N, C-alpha and C positions, 0 to 999 in steps of 0.2 A: 504494500500500500504506500510506503514511503517513496517508492520509485516515482510515483506520480508527481510528487512535490518537485523533483528535479527535472521532470519531463512533462510539462503541462499539455503537450500534444497528445499524450496517452489518454485513453478513455477510462473512466472510472467503472465502467460496466462492460460486459461482453455480450450484450444482447444481439448485435449484428452477427456474431459468430454462432450463437445459439440458433438464431433464425435461419441461417444458412444451413446448418446441420439438420434442422427440423424439416426444411424444404426437401433436402436430399432423401430423408427417411420417408416422407410422404410420397414422393414420386416413385421411390423404390417399391413401396407397398402397392401403389396403384398399378404399376407395370409388372409386378411379380418378379422383379430383379432382372438380371441379364442371364444369358445362357452360357457365355464364355468369359474367360479372363480378358480377352480383347474387347468384348462388348462392355465389360465393366470399366475398362480403361477409357474407352471412347465416351461412355456415359459421363464419367468423372471429368474429362476434359471439357465436354460441352457444357456441363453444369457449372464448371468453373468460369468458362467464358460468359455464360449468361449472367452469373453473379457479378463478374468484373464489369461487364458493359453496363449493367444496371447501376452499379455504384458509381461509375464514372459518368453516367448520364449519356451514354452512347447507345444508339439503337443496335440491338443484337443482329437484326436482319441486315442493317446497313453495314455493320462491321463484317459480317460473313460475306456479303456481296462484294465488299471492297477487297477482301482477301482472295476470294475465289476468282473474281474477274481481274485481279491484279490492277485495280484502279489507282490505289495509293493515296486516296483522299484522307484516310484516317491513319495517323502515324502509329508506330509501335507504342506499346504502353509506356516504356521508359521515356521516350521523347514526349509523350502526352503528359505524363506526370511532371517532368521537368518544366514543361511549358506552364502548367498550372502553378508550379512553385515560383516561376519568374513573375507571374501575374499576382503573386501573393494570395492565391486562392487556396482555400482549405481543401485538401484532397482526402479521400476516404481513409479512415483510420486503419483499415486492414492492410494498407500498403506500407 
């Protein structure tokens, strides 16, 4: 708890993390999980992308279209976060 005093950017609660985990469990129950390890890995990657785009305020559909069609309108996450930092905007606490 005292770590927060030295780092005010840290959150005092972990609700975003708990909500993300809860979303994963709900979707796994609905779809009856995956059939292979490859399917599980693919599921995890896409769920992570959905959560990241949501937290950064980027449309998941636009992000995937940008990557698949190689348009290049949406920068990689590292550049995107650095851009937010230069603008002194608060970026999501999970990053």
